[in-house]
C-alpha positions as YAML, in Angstrom:
chain: A
units: angstrom
residues:
- id: 1
  name: UNK
  ca: [121.44, 96.81, 132.37]
- id: 2
  name: UNK
  ca: [120.40, 98.74, 129.25]
- id: 3
  name: UNK
  ca: [117.53, 97.40, 127.19]
- id: 4
  name: UNK
  ca: [117.83, 98.96, 123.73]
- id: 5
  name: UNK
  ca: [114.74, 100.59, 122.25]
- id: 6
  name: UNK
  ca: [113.18, 98.98, 119.19]
- id: 7
  name: UNK
  ca: [114.37, 100.64, 115.99]
- id: 8
  name: UNK
  ca: [111.05, 99.90, 114.27]
- id: 9
  name: UNK
  ca: [109.35, 102.19, 116.80]
- id: 10
  name: UNK
  ca: [111.88, 104.91, 115.97]
- id: 11
  name: UNK
  ca: [111.48, 104.49, 112.19]
- id: 12
  name: UNK
  ca: [108.70, 107.05, 111.85]
- id: 13
  name: UNK
  ca: [110.74, 109.68, 113.70]
- id: 14
  name: UNK
  ca: [113.84, 108.87, 111.64]
- id: 15
  name: UNK
  ca: [111.91, 109.34, 108.39]
- id: 16
  name: UNK
  ca: [110.52, 112.65, 109.68]
- id: 17
  name: UNK
  ca: [114.00, 113.78, 110.69]
- id: 18
  name: UNK
  ca: [115.29, 112.97, 107.21]
- id: 19
  name: UNK
  ca: [112.61, 114.89, 105.30]
- id: 20
  name: UNK
  ca: [111.39, 117.81, 107.47]
- id: 21
  name: UNK
  ca: [113.39, 120.96, 106.64]
- id: 22
  name: UNK
  ca: [115.64, 122.11, 109.48]
- id: 23
  name: UNK
  ca: [115.49, 118.77, 111.31]
- id: 24
  name: UNK
  ca: [118.38, 117.53, 113.41]
- id: 25
  name: UNK
  ca: [117.03, 114.53, 115.33]
- id: 26
  name: UNK
  ca: [118.96, 112.39, 117.85]
- id: 27
  name: UNK
  ca: [117.50, 109.10, 119.07]
- id: 28
  name: UNK
  ca: [119.54, 107.45, 121.82]
- id: 29
  name: UNK
  ca: [119.86, 103.87, 123.05]
- id: 30
  name: UNK
  ca: [118.16, 102.04, 120.20]
- id: 31
  name: UNK
  ca: [119.06, 98.62, 118.94]
- id: 32
  name: UNK
  ca: [121.15, 98.82, 115.79]
- id: 33
  name: UNK
  ca: [121.78, 95.14, 115.25]
- id: 34
  name: UNK
  ca: [122.59, 94.73, 111.52]
- id: 35
  name: UNK
  ca: [119.65, 92.36, 111.10]
- id: 36
  name: UNK
  ca: [117.25, 95.11, 112.28]
- id: 37
  name: UNK
  ca: [118.54, 98.25, 110.56]
- id: 38
  name: UNK
  ca: [116.83, 97.90, 107.18]
- id: 39
  name: UNK
  ca: [115.11, 101.26, 107.65]
- id: 40
  name: UNK
  ca: [118.51, 102.94, 108.00]
- id: 41
  name: UNK
  ca: [119.79, 101.21, 104.86]
- id: 42
  name: UNK
  ca: [116.76, 102.33, 102.83]
- id: 43
  name: UNK
  ca: [116.97, 105.91, 104.10]
- id: 44
  name: UNK
  ca: [120.67, 106.07, 103.24]
- id: 45
  name: UNK
  ca: [120.03, 104.63, 99.75]
- id: 46
  name: UNK
  ca: [117.51, 107.44, 99.29]
- id: 47
  name: UNK
  ca: [120.18, 110.00, 100.16]
- id: 48
  name: UNK
  ca: [119.15, 110.76, 103.75]
- id: 49
  name: UNK
  ca: [121.79, 112.05, 106.16]
- id: 50
  name: UNK
  ca: [121.82, 109.25, 108.78]
- id: 51
  name: UNK
  ca: [124.66, 108.81, 111.27]
- id: 52
  name: UNK
  ca: [125.13, 106.08, 113.89]
- id: 53
  name: UNK
  ca: [127.12, 107.05, 116.98]
- id: 54
  name: UNK
  ca: [128.00, 105.70, 120.42]
- id: 55
  name: UNK
  ca: [127.81, 102.07, 119.24]
- id: 56
  name: UNK
  ca: [128.32, 99.49, 121.97]
- id: 57
  name: UNK
  ca: [127.39, 95.97, 122.97]
- id: 58
  name: UNK
  ca: [124.83, 95.68, 125.76]
- id: 59
  name: UNK
  ca: [123.19, 92.81, 127.59]
- id: 60
  name: UNK
  ca: [119.68, 91.97, 126.55]
- id: 61
  name: UNK
  ca: [119.88, 88.61, 124.95]
- id: 62
  name: UNK
  ca: [122.23, 86.05, 123.56]
- id: 63
  name: UNK
  ca: [124.30, 87.18, 121.84]
- id: 64
  name: UNK
  ca: [124.64, 90.68, 123.26]
- id: 65
  name: UNK
  ca: [122.85, 93.39, 121.32]
- id: 66
  name: UNK
  ca: [124.42, 96.33, 119.52]
- id: 67
  name: UNK
  ca: [123.00, 99.57, 120.85]
- id: 68
  name: UNK
  ca: [123.70, 103.15, 119.86]
- id: 69
  name: UNK
  ca: [122.37, 106.54, 118.88]
- id: 70
  name: UNK
  ca: [121.08, 107.51, 115.45]
- id: 71
  name: UNK
  ca: [121.10, 111.05, 114.10]
- id: 72
  name: UNK
  ca: [118.78, 112.00, 111.23]
- id: 73
  name: UNK
  ca: [119.33, 115.37, 109.57]
- id: 74
  name: UNK
  ca: [117.19, 116.83, 106.84]
- id: 75
  name: UNK
  ca: [118.45, 116.43, 103.31]
- id: 76
  name: UNK
  ca: [116.60, 116.17, 100.03]
- id: 77
  name: UNK
  ca: [115.87, 112.50, 99.44]
- id: 78
  name: UNK
  ca: [115.04, 110.68, 96.25]
- id: 79
  name: UNK
  ca: [112.54, 107.92, 95.68]
- id: 80
  name: UNK
  ca: [113.81, 104.51, 96.63]
- id: 81
  name: UNK
  ca: [112.92, 100.92, 95.81]
- id: 82
  name: UNK
  ca: [112.15, 98.86, 98.88]
...
């Protein structure tokens, strides 16, 4: 059984990966349920290079949870409205 990591705990690393020059960050096995991915939406609206890969449904609650990997690569970002 895979218990997905909490995306809110990964948020700081994802922001760093999006803004630190030369970054290419991969975070695996985090929950990417659409109700929890607001940080990804905001980063993408700001122009960050965020990619979700290896998406799959895993046990861990009812209903099953969407789990996957998120890649954050450095790109110039613009100010965003949250």
